[in-house]
C-alpha positions in Angstrom: 0.5 -0.3 -0.1 1.5 3.0 -1.4 1.3 6.7 0.0 -0.4 9.2 -2.2 1.2 11.7 -4.1 2.2 14.8 -1.9 0.8 16.9 -4.9 -2.7 16.1 -3.7 -1.9 17.1 0.0 -3.0 21.2 -0.7 -5.9 20.3 -2.0 -6.5 17.4 0.3 -6.0 20.0 3.7 -8.0 22.6 1.2 -10.5 20.7 1.2 -10.7 18.8 4.6 -10.6 22.6 6.2 -12.2 24.5 4.3 -15.3 25.3 5.2 -17.5 27.4 2.7 -18.5 25.3 -1.1 -19.1 27.0 -4.9 -22.7 26.7 -5.9 -23.8 23.6 -8.1 -23.0 24.2 -12.4 -25.5 21.7 -14.0 -23.8 20.5 -17.1 -24.9 22.5 -20.8 -25.7 19.3 -22.2 -27.8 16.6 -20.8 -27.0 14.2 -23.8 -23.1 13.7 -25.2 -24.0 13.0 -28.7 -21.5 15.3 -30.3 -18.8 12.7 -32.3 -15.8 14.9 -31.3 -17.0 14.8 -27.4 -17.6 10.9 -27.4 -14.2 10.2 -29.3 -12.3 12.0 -26.5 -14.3 9.8 -24.0 -13.3 6.5 -26.2 -9.8 7.7 -26.0 -9.2 9.0 -22.3 -11.2 6.0 -21.8 -9.9 3.4 -23.0 -9.6 0.0 -20.6 -5.6 0.4 -20.4 -5.7 4.4 -20.5 -5.8 7.5 -18.0 -8.7 5.3 -16.4 -7.2 2.1 -16.1 -7.1 1.8 -12.4 -10.6 3.4 -11.7 -12.2 1.2 -14.2 -10.5 -1.9 -12.1 -11.0 -0.7 -8.4 -14.5 -0.3 -9.5 -14.8 -3.3 -11.6 -13.9 -5.2 -8.3 -16.2 -3.6 -6.2 -19.2 -3.7 -8.7 -18.2 -7.5 -8.8 -18.1 -7.8 -5.1 -21.7 -6.5 -4.9 -23.2 -7.9 -8.2 -22.1 -11.3 -7.4 -24.4 -14.4 -8.2 -27.1 -11.9 -9.6 -28.9 -12.9 -12.3 -29.9 -9.2 -14.0 -28.1 -6.5 -13.6 -28.9 -2.6 -15.0 -26.2 -0.5 -15.2 -27.6 3.6 -15.7 -25.6 5.9 -17.9 -23.2 3.0 -19.7 -21.1 5.6 -21.9 -19.2 3.7 -23.9 -19.1 0.9 -21.7 -15.7 0.8 -21.2 -16.4 -0.1 -17.5 -19.5 -2.6 -18.1 -17.7 -4.6 -20.7 -14.7 -5.3 -18.0 -17.3 -5.8 -15.4 -19.5 -8.2 -17.7 -16.2 -10.5 -18.3 -15.7 -11.2 -15.1 -18.9 -12.1 -14.3 -20.2 -14.2 -17.1 -23.2 -15.8 -15.4 -25.1 -12.7 -14.9 -27.1 -11.0 -17.5 -26.3 -6.7 -17.7 -28.4 -4.5 -19.5 -26.4 -0.7 -20.3 -28.8 2.0 -20.9 -27.9 5.3 -22.0 -29.5 8.3 -23.7 -27.1 9.2 -26.0 -27.0 6.8 -29.7 -23.3 7.6 -30.5 -22.3 6.2 -27.1 -24.9 3.0 -27.2 -23.1 2.5 -30.8 -19.9 3.0 -29.0 -20.8 0.4 -26.9 -22.1 -2.1 -28.9 -19.1 -2.3 -31.0 -16.5 -2.5 -27.6 -19.1 -5.4 -26.4 -19.0 -7.0 -29.7 -15.0 -6.7 -30.4 -14.8 -8.4 -26.8 -17.2 -11.1 -27.9 -19.6 -11.1 -25.4 -23.1 -12.5 -25.2 -23.9 -11.9 -21.8 -24.4 -7.6 -22.2 -27.3 -5.8 -24.0 -27.7 -2.3 -24.9 -31.0 0.5 -24.6 -31.8 3.7 -25.1 -33.2 4.6 -21.8 -34.1 7.7 -19.9 -32.7 7.0 -16.3 -35.3 9.0 -14.6 -38.2 7.2 -16.5 -37.3 3.2 -16.6 -40.4 2.8 -18.5 -39.3 -0.4 -20.3 -38.8 -2.2 -17.2 -41.4 -3.4 -14.9 -41.8 -3.7 -11.1 -38.9 -5.9 -9.2 -37.9 -6.7 -12.6 -33.9 -6.5 -11.8 -31.6 -8.4 -9.4 -29.1 -5.6 -9.3 -28.7 -2.1 -10.2 -25.1 -0.4 -10.7 -23.7 3.4 -12.3 -20.5 5.0 -12.6 -20.4 8.3 -12.5 -23.6 9.2 -14.4 -25.9 11.2 -12.1 -23.8 14.5 -12.0 -25.3 14.6 -15.5 -28.7 15.6 -14.3 -30.0 18.8 -14.3 -31.5 19.4 -11.3 -31.7 17.5 -7.7 -35.2 16.5 -8.8 -34.1 14.5 -11.5 -31.7 13.0 -9.6 -34.7 11.7 -6.6 -36.8 10.5 -9.5 -34.0 8.6 -10.6 -33.1 7.0 -7.2 -37.0 6.3 -6.9 -36.6 4.1 -10.0 -33.8 2.5 -8.5 -36.2 1.0 -6.1 -39.5 0.6 -8.4 -37.4 -2.0 -10.8 -35.0 -3.5 -8.0 -36.1 -6.8 -6.6 -36.6 -6.2 -2.6 -33.0 -8.3 -1.9 -31.3 -6.5 -4.9 -27.6 -5.5 -5.2 -26.8 -1.4 -5.4 -23.7 0.1 -6.1 -24.4 3.5 -7.3 -20.6 5.6 -7.5 -20.8 9.6 -8.4 -18.5 12.4 -7.9 -19.1 14.2 -4.7 -19.2 18.3 -5.2 -16.0 19.4 -3.4 -15.8 22.8 -1.8 -13.1 24.9 -4.0 -12.9 25.7 -7.5 -9.2 25.3 -6.9 -9.5 21.7 -6.1 -12.0 21.0 -9.5 -9.1 22.6 -11.3 -6.2 20.3 -9.5 -8.4 17.0 -10.1 -9.7 17.9 -13.9 -6.4 19.1 -15.2 -3.8 16.4 -13.4 -3.9 13.8 -16.1 -4.1 16.7 -19.0 -0.9 15.5 -20.3 -2.3 12.5 -21.3 -5.7 12.5 -21.9 -7.8 14.7 -24.8 -8.2 18.6 -23.3 -12.2 17.7 -24.3 -11.9 15.2 -22.2 -10.5 17.3 -19.2 -13.0 20.0 -19.8 -15.6 17.5 -19.5 -14.0 16.7 -16.3 -14.0 20.0 -14.9 -18.1 20.6 -15.9 -18.8 17.1 -14.0 -16.9 18.2 -10.9 -18.6 21.6 -11.4 -21.8 20.0 -11.6 -22.0 17.0 -9.0 -24.2 16.6 -6.5 -23.1 16.8 -2.4 -22.7 14.1 0.1 -25.2 15.6 2.0 -27.5 16.0 -1.0 -27.5 11.8 -1.9 -27.3 10.9 2.1 -30.9 13.1 2.2 -31.9 11.2 -1.0 -30.9 8.0 -0.3 -32.8 8.0 2.8 -36.0 8.8 1.0 -35.7 6.8 -2.2 -33.3 4.0 -1.9 -33.9 0.9 0.3 -32.7 0.4 4.0 -29.8 -1.7 3.2 -27.8 0.7 0.9 -25.2 2.5 2.5 -23.7 5.8 1.8 -19.6 5.5 1.8 -17.2 8.4 0.6 -13.3 8.1 0.1 -11.4 9.1 3.0 -12.5 12.9 4.7 -12.8 14.5 1.3 -16.4 13.2 -0.6 -14.2 13.2 -4.2 -16.3 10.2 -4.9 -19.5 8.6 -3.3 -20.9 5.5 -3.1 -24.3 3.7 -2.5 -24.2 -0.1 -2.2 -25.3 -3.0 -0.8 -24.0 -5.4 1.0 -20.4 -7.5 -0.6 -20.4 -11.1 -1.4 -17.5 -12.9 -1.7 -15.9 -13.9 -5.0 -15.2 -17.1 -6.7 -11.1 -17.5 -6.4 -10.9 -17.9 -10.1 -12.9 -14.1 -10.3 -10.2 -12.2 -7.6 -7.5 -14.1 -9.3 -8.7 -12.8 -12.8 -8.6 -9.4 -11.0 -5.1 -9.2 -9.1 -3.5 -10.4 -12.4 -5.5 -7.5 -14.2 -3.6 -5.5 -11.7 -0.3 -6.6 -11.9 -0.6 -6.1 -15.5 -0.8 -2.7 -15.2 2.1 0.2 -15.5 4.0 1.3 -12.2 2.3 5.1 -12.7 -1.5 3.3 -12.9 -0.3 0.9 -10.3 0.5 4.0 -8.0 -3.2 5.1 -9.1 -4.8 2.0 -8.0 -2.9 1.9 -4.1 -4.2 5.8 -3.9 -7.9 4.4 -4.4 -7.3 1.4 -2.0 -5.9 3.7 0.7 -8.7 6.5 0.3 -11.6 3.7 -0.2 -10.0 1.7 2.7 -9.9 4.6 5.1 -13.4 5.8 3.9 -14.7 2.7 5.6 -14.9 0.3 2.6 -14.0 -3.5 3.1 -11.7 -5.8 2.1 -11.4 -5.7 -1.4 -9.1 -8.8 -3.5 -6.1 -6.9 -4.8 -3.8 -8.3 -1.9 -4.3 -10.5 0.7 -3.8 -7.5 3.6 -6.7 -6.6 5.2 -8.1 -3.8 5.1 -7.2 -3.2 8.4 -4.3 -2.9 7.7 -5.1 0.3 5.9 -6.9 1.4 8.9 -4.1 1.1 11.1 -3.0 4.1 9.2 -5.9 5.7 10.4 -5.4 4.7 13.6 -2.1 6.5 13.7 -4.0 9.5 12.9 -5.9 8.9 16.0 -2.9 8.7 18.2 -1.2 12.2 16.4 -1.6 13.9 20.0 -0.6 10.8 22.2 3.0 10.0 21.7 4.8 6.8 21.8 6.1 6.1 25.4 8.6 3.8 26.1 7.9 3.2 30.1 4.8 2.9 31.7 5.1 4.8 35.4 5.2 1.6 37.9 5.8 2.6 41.0 2.9 3.8 44.2 4.8 6.7 44.3 5.1 7.6 40.5 1.2 7.1 39.7 0.2 8.4 42.6 2.1 11.9 41.8 0.3 11.2 38.6 -2.9 10.7 39.7 -2.5 13.9 42.4 -1.8 15.4 38.7 -4.7 14.3 37.4 -6.8 15.4 40.2 -5.3 18.7 40.4 -5.8 19.8 36.5 -9.4 18.2 36.5 -10.3 20.6 39.2 -8.2 23.3 37.7 -10.5 22.7 34.2 -14.2 22.0 36.2 -13.0 26.0 37.9 -12.3 27.4 34.3 -16.0 25.5 32.7 -17.7 26.8 35.8 -16.3 30.2 35.4 -17.5 29.9 31.8 -20.7 28.7 32.5 -21.4 31.9 35.0 -20.4 34.3 32.2 -22.9 36.9 31.1 -23.5 36.6 27.2 -21.5 39.8 26.6 -18.0 38.7 28.8 -18.4 35.2 27.2 -17.8 37.0 23.9 -14.7 38.8 25.3 -13.8 35.3 26.7 -11.5 33.2 24.9 -12.8 30.1 25.0 -16.7 29.3 25.5 -18.1 26.3 28.0 -18.1 24.1 25.2 -14.2 24.9 24.5 -13.8 24.3 28.0 -15.2 20.9 28.3 -13.5 19.9 25.6 -10.2 21.0 26.9 -11.0 19.4 30.0 -11.9 15.8 28.1 -8.8 16.3 26.4 -7.4 16.4 29.4 -8.5 13.4 31.2 -8.0 11.6 28.6 -4.4 12.1 27.8 -3.4 11.8 31.2 -5.6 8.6 32.1 -4.4 7.1 28.6 -1.3 7.4 29.8 -1.6 5.8 32.8 -3.1 2.4 31.9 -4.2 -0.1 33.9 -7.1 0.4 36.5 -7.4 4.1 35.8 -7.7 4.0 32.3 -10.5 1.7 32.6 -12.1 4.1 35.1 -11.8 6.6 32.3 -13.1 3.5 29.9 -16.1 3.3 32.1 -17.4 7.0 32.6 -16.9 6.8 28.4 -19.9 4.8 28.5 -22.0 4.6 31.7 -20.9 8.8 33.2 -24.4 10.0 32.5 -23.3 12.8 35.2 -20.6 13.7 32.8 -21.4 16.4 30.2 -21.3 15.2 26.4 -17.9 16.5 25.1 -16.2 15.0 28.1 -18.0 11.8 27.2 -17.0 11.6 23.5 -13.3 12.4 24.6 -13.3 9.5 27.1 -14.5 7.4 24.4 -10.9 7.2 22.5 -9.9 5.4 25.9 -11.7 2.5 24.4 -9.3 1.4 21.7 -6.9 4.2 20.9 -5.0 5.6 24.2 -1.4 6.4 24.1 0.7 3.7 22.5 4.1 1.8 23.6 6.7 2.8 20.8 7.0 0.1 18.0 10.3 -0.4 19.1 9.7 -1.5 22.1 6.7 -3.7 21.3 8.7 -5.6 19.0 11.2 -6.1 22.0 8.6 -7.5 23.8 7.3 -9.6 21.4 10.7 -11.3 20.5 11.3 -11.8 24.8 8.2 -13.4 24.8 8.4 -16.1 21.6 12.2 -16.4 22.6 12.7 -15.6 19.0 13.4 -12.8 16.2 9.7 -11.3 14.9 10.6 -12.2 11.8 11.2 -15.8 12.7 7.3 -15.8 13.8 5.7 -13.5 11.4 5.7 -13.2 7.8 4.5 -9.4 8.5 3.9 -7.4 11.5 2.1 -3.9 11.4 3.8 -1.3 13.8 0.8 1.1 14.2 -1.3 -0.1 16.7 -5.5 -1.2 15.7 -5.9 -0.5 19.2 -4.2 0.5 22.6 -6.1 -0.2 25.6 -5.7 -0.2 29.4 -3.7 -3.5 29.9 -2.4 -3.3 26.3 -2.1 -3.0 22.6 -3.2 -4.4 19.8 -0.9 -5.2 16.0 -2.4 -7.2 12.8 0.6 -9.5 11.6 0.8 -12.3 9.3 1.9 -16.0 10.3 4.3 -17.3 8.2 1.8 -19.5 6.6 0.1 -16.5 5.6 -3.1 -16.2 8.1 -3.8 -13.2 9.1 -3.7 -12.5 13.3 -4.0 -10.2 16.0 -1.5 -9.8 18.3 -2.3 -8.4 21.8 1.0 -7.1 23.6 0.9 -6.6 27.2 2.0 -3.5 28.1 5.7 -3.8 30.5 4.8 -3.3 34.1 1.5 -3.2 34.2 1.3 -5.8 36.4 3.1 -3.3 39.0 1.2 -0.4 38.1 -1.9 -2.0 38.9 -0.9 -3.3 42.4 0.4 0.7 42.9 -2.9 1.9 41.7 -4.8 -0.6 44.3 -2.2 0.5 47.1 -3.5 4.3 46.1 -7.1 3.0 46.1 -6.8 1.4 49.9 -5.5 4.4 50.9 -8.5 6.6 50.2 -10.7 3.2 51.4 -12.0 5.4 54.4 -13.3 7.9 52.2 -14.7 5.6 49.5 -17.3 4.9 52.7 -18.6 8.2 52.7 -18.4 9.1 49.2 -19.6 6.1 47.7 -21.4 4.7 50.7 -19.9 1.0 50.5 -19.5 -0.6 54.1 -16.8 -2.8 52.8 -14.7 -1.0 50.3 -11.6 -3.2 51.5 -13.3 -6.4 50.3 -14.4 -5.0 47.1 -11.2 -3.3 46.2 -9.1 -7.0 47.0 -11.8 -8.7 44.2 -10.8 -5.2 42.0 -7.3 -6.6 42.1 -7.9 -9.9 41.9 -9.8 -9.5 38.9 -7.6 -7.1 37.4 -4.4 -9.0 38.0 -5.9 -12.0 37.0 -6.5 -9.7 33.7 -2.6 -9.6 33.1 -2.3 -13.3 32.2 -2.5 -14.0 29.1 -2.1 -17.9 29.6 -5.2 -17.3 31.4 -7.2 -15.5 29.2 -6.3 -17.7 26.4 -8.3 -20.8 28.6 -11.3 -18.6 29.0 -11.3 -17.4 25.7 -10.7 -21.1 24.1 -13.5 -21.7 26.9 -16.1 -19.6 25.6 -15.4 -20.5 22.0 -15.9 -23.9 22.6 -19.1 -23.7 25.0 -20.8 -21.3 21.7 -19.0 -22.8 18.9 -23.1 -24.1 17.7 -24.9 -20.4 17.8 -24.4 -19.4 14.4 -24.6 -15.6 15.7 -21.9 -15.6 18.5 -18.0 -15.6 17.1 -15.1 -15.9 18.9 -11.8 -15.7 17.5 -9.3 -18.6 17.6 -6.6 -18.7 20.0 -3.0 -19.7 18.5 -1.0 -21.0 21.1 1.9 -21.5 19.4 2.4 -17.8 19.2 1.0 -16.7 22.8 2.3 -16.6 26.0 1.4 -15.7 29.6 2.4 -11.7 28.2 1.2 -12.1 24.3 -1.8 -13.6 23.1 -2.0 -13.9 19.2 -5.8 -14.8 17.8 -7.4 -14.8 14.4 -8.1 -11.9 13.1 -12.0 -10.8 12.5 -13.0 -7.5 10.2 -15.7 -6.3 11.4 -17.5 -3.1 12.5 -16.9 -1.1 15.2 -19.8 0.1 17.8 -19.3 3.6 16.6 -19.5 3.0 12.9 -22.5 0.4 13.4 -24.5 2.3 15.7 -24.2 5.3 13.3 -25.3 3.1 10.2 -27.4 -0.1 11.2 -31.3 -0.2 11.0 -33.4 -0.4 13.8 -34.0 -4.6 12.8 -30.2 -4.7 13.2 -29.4 -3.0 16.0 -31.9 -4.9 17.8 -30.8 -8.2 16.8 -27.4 -7.6 18.1 -28.5 -6.4 21.2 -30.1 -9.9 21.7 -27.2 -11.2 20.6 -25.4 -9.9 22.9 -27.6 -10.6 26.0 -28.4 -14.1 24.8 -24.1 -14.5 25.4 -24.2 -12.8 28.6 -27.0 -14.7 30.0 -26.4 -18.0 28.9 -22.8 -17.2 30.1 -23.6 -16.1 33.5 -26.7 -18.7 34.3 -25.6 -21.9 32.6 -21.8 -21.9 32.6 -21.3 -19.8 35.6 -18.5 -17.3 33.8 -18.5 -14.4 32.1 -16.4 -11.5 30.5 -17.6 -8.7 32.6 -16.0 -5.8 30.5 -18.6 -4.8 28.5 -17.2 -1.7 27.0 -18.5 -0.7 22.8 -14.6 -1.6 22.1 -14.7 -5.1 22.8 -17.6 -6.1 20.0 -17.3 -5.9 16.7 -20.3 -6.3 14.2 -20.4 -8.9 11.1 -22.8 -9.4 8.3 -25.8 -11.6 8.9 -26.2 -10.5 12.4 -23.5 -11.8 13.9 -21.4 -10.4 16.8 -17.9 -11.1 17.5 -16.9 -11.0 20.9 -13.3 -9.8 22.0 -10.8 -9.6 25.4 -11.5 -12.4 28.0 -9.3 -10.5 30.5 -11.9 -10.0 33.3 -13.4 -12.9 33.1 -15.0 -13.9 36.5 -16.0 -17.6 37.4 -18.7 -17.8 40.1 -19.5 -20.8 42.6 -22.9 -22.8 41.3 -24.0 -21.8 45.0 -23.3 -18.1 44.1 -25.5 -18.3 40.7 -28.5 -20.2 42.0 -28.8 -17.9 45.1 -28.9 -15.1 42.8 -31.0 -17.1 40.4 -33.5 -17.2 43.6 -33.1 -13.6 44.6 -34.1 -12.5 40.7 -37.4 -14.8 40.9 -38.4 -13.3 43.8 -38.1 -10.0 42.4 -39.8 -11.4 39.3 -43.0 -12.9 41.6 -42.7 -9.7 44.3 -41.7 -11.9 46.8 -40.2 -9.8 49.5 -39.6 -12.5 52.3 -37.8 -14.8 49.7 -36.0 -11.4 48.3 -34.7 -10.6 51.4 -33.6 -13.9 52.5 -31.5 -14.0 49.9 -29.8 -10.6 49.7 -28.8 -11.0 53.2 -27.3 -14.5 52.0 -25.6 -12.1 49.3 -24.6 -9.7 51.5 -26.6 -7.2 50.9 -26.7 -5.7 54.6 -26.5 -1.8 56.0 -26.2 -0.9 59.7 -28.3 2.4 58.6 -32.1 2.1 60.0 -33.5 3.6 57.1 -32.1 0.0 55.0 -35.1 -2.0 54.2 -35.7 -4.3 51.6 -38.5 -3.5 50.4 -37.1 -0.1 49.2 -34.3 -2.2 47.3 -36.9 -4.5 45.9 -38.7 -1.2 44.5 -35.5 0.1 43.4 -34.8 -3.3 41.5 -38.1 -3.6 39.8 -38.0 -0.3 38.7 -34.9 -0.1 37.5 -31.9 -3.1 36.9 -34.3 -5.6 37.1 -37.3 -3.9 34.9 -35.9 -4.5 31.8 -36.7 -8.0 31.8 -39.7 -8.5 34.3 -42.3 -8.5 31.1 -42.4 -10.6 28.5 -42.0 -8.0 25.9 -38.9 -5.6 24.4 -37.7 -3.0 26.5 -36.7 0.0 24.9 -33.6 1.4 26.2 -32.3 5.2 26.3 -30.3 7.5 28.0 -32.9 8.7 29.8 -33.8 4.9 31.2 -29.9 5.0 32.1 -29.5 8.3 33.7 -32.7 7.7 35.6 -31.2 4.0 36.6 -28.2 5.5 38.0 -29.7 8.7 39.4 -31.9 6.1 41.9 -29.3 3.9 42.7 -27.0 6.9 43.9 -30.2 8.3 45.5 -30.7 5.1 47.5 -27.1 4.6 49.2 -26.5 8.1 50.2 -30.1 7.4 51.9 -29.7 4.0 53.1 -25.9 3.6 53.1 -23.2 2.5 54.0 -24.4 -0.8 53.0 -22.2 -3.5 52.1 -22.1 -6.3 49.5 -20.8 -9.3 48.3 -17.8 -8.2 45.9 -19.1 -11.4 43.7 -21.5 -8.8 42.3 -19.1 -6.7 41.1 -18.9 -8.1 37.6 -22.4 -8.5 37.5 -23.1 -4.9 38.2 -20.5 -4.0 35.7 -22.2 -5.9 33.0 -26.3 -4.8 33.9 -25.0 -1.4 33.6 -22.4 -1.6 30.8 -25.5 -3.4 28.3 -28.0 -0.8 29.6 -25.0 1.8 28.5 -24.5 0.0 25.3 -28.4 -0.8 24.3 -29.3 2.8 24.9 -26.3 4.1 22.3 -28.2 1.9 19.8 -32.0 2.8 21.2 -32.5 -0.9 21.2 -35.6 -2.8 21.9 -34.7 -6.1 23.6 -37.0 -9.2 24.9 -34.5 -9.9 28.4 -36.8 -11.7 29.8 -37.4 -14.3 26.6 -33.5 -15.1 27.3 -33.1 -14.4 30.6 -36.1 -15.8 32.8 -36.2 -19.3 31.7 -32.2 -19.6 32.9 -33.3 -18.6 35.9 -35.7 -21.3 36.5 -32.9 -24.1 36.3 -30.2 -24.1 38.5 -27.1 -25.1 37.6 
């Protein structure tokens, strides 16, 4: 994967940082019938000309979408240079190209005949009125760089509605066009960057096309109104130079993929660079794997991760002593207090004073979030875990601060690549090159205990290598020592009567998380337990490349939580939340174990409603007696049986010396909050408002009835409850937890 040419950098920055956008200038001619224009397109658009890389890349993408389809319609096919290449690679599919230009259609028919194709035909047809095609008559619709020819946005809307009308309900879509740039200087740059290698008329028409393009926002709005929900909008990275509306990819047959790689290999060095640029900018824009290399898209995404890490410099050493980490924690406390004061000052300022002030309340909050994220990210360990939890359950935090803390979920400050390589070689006892064919230095994630890197085994398989931070176990002990020091204050602050026992359990769990051999055992166990569930995916462990400080597992390509939450429809979100629920309740109530670290970075979302579960370090195993007692308590809450509920709560350690504490109020609290999500056999609608009310009610109860004691064994369970509720609230999911949970509660383990 090569980097883009440096000459693109000013244009990239101009478009990325620019604020204003030039108005659209529709093309002067709707139909391109001038012979000179057609000839210019024929010359410039040769399959081996300046557009070679573009054609090949789009052919690969379209082939992935239309794979196995019966009849596919191409809107605005032009001279069919693109369509003929697609048809050659997909001989089992029937293609119909439509265009309004007689001259273009003549060129298209001649080109297809010269290639000896029998699976492609051409018709004269207006794409805004596809009168020759009945409703739901085609299996796929494609279009490459044609929509900007339409006179108005209304014509584009008509076209997209026609697409939906003629497409079968489960049909394939791949519609690509230019997105309107912000600056006319950028238009001129792209239009004439290859002027020495293409006819002048083609460059001129290229400029007209870019001036006539619709914006990404216009495509997005019209797609939401006109296209099926399965259509997803993607663009080139940062700059929507190209906008794509597409449905899900399908696997390519091996011969087709090999043919595409052969065509790529046959490109000239210059066009190979063009292809690599397209792979880079489309890959960073969110596209999945392409067939041109065995390198998965996450290797491209690693460059994006490096951009995310730009304000978090690599660290060679982690502060591990109690003194060093205590000093850092004190510094963080002081800085947090300072920024809190600045936020409050900005909030109290009058509007006129605020205009004179250098920063607004929002700016102060963002800066406070940066400070908090930076300090916690550098400290790693339990303190960073605390920040991760705040990012998804910290309802009392201002939104800008929570948003910043989300960076702690998977891209905190990483350890330097040279140090990571040293650690891996020391763990494996051999040079890195003897273990891996390739190793990507840029981490794909940097978390509280470890960071993850992509690598390729000597046998060609791609894997993820999880590397434990050096000194992290000592850092954990130091943090727990600091917390023990303030344990007496926790009793009053958090109303926890047995804070010492709670801290001991936390230390045990987090120190166990530092043992990757133990995590590998847990991961193998969960993979075996859920092997027959088609919706639950757990990466296989590679034992020959794993140690107590190194965990190597299968690479799984999927969507991160934030991308899934932004893209998925309601049904997909509900299904994913149900899978996450089923995995949790089955693990806890049938197998007496669960990985109690449900932050968003530990899930990947795959096609077909599958969910990949990551990170089994924080796994808690309970005794059968404890789980059975918890089941009895839950069933008592379900049935409103106060006597049994109180008895089991006492047995589980829920007690208090405060006269205000009573089990009637605790039962009401749980039934209206945490347990209220599953008491009835119907979907529960999660929302941020519910999570806020749930946590506020719990805090109010603790203040009135505490300090109270509870079994440290319940810490992971509460973390799962609140973590899942926050995840589902971000998805606005509707989940029938009752149906997944209650049958398991009725069966003792």
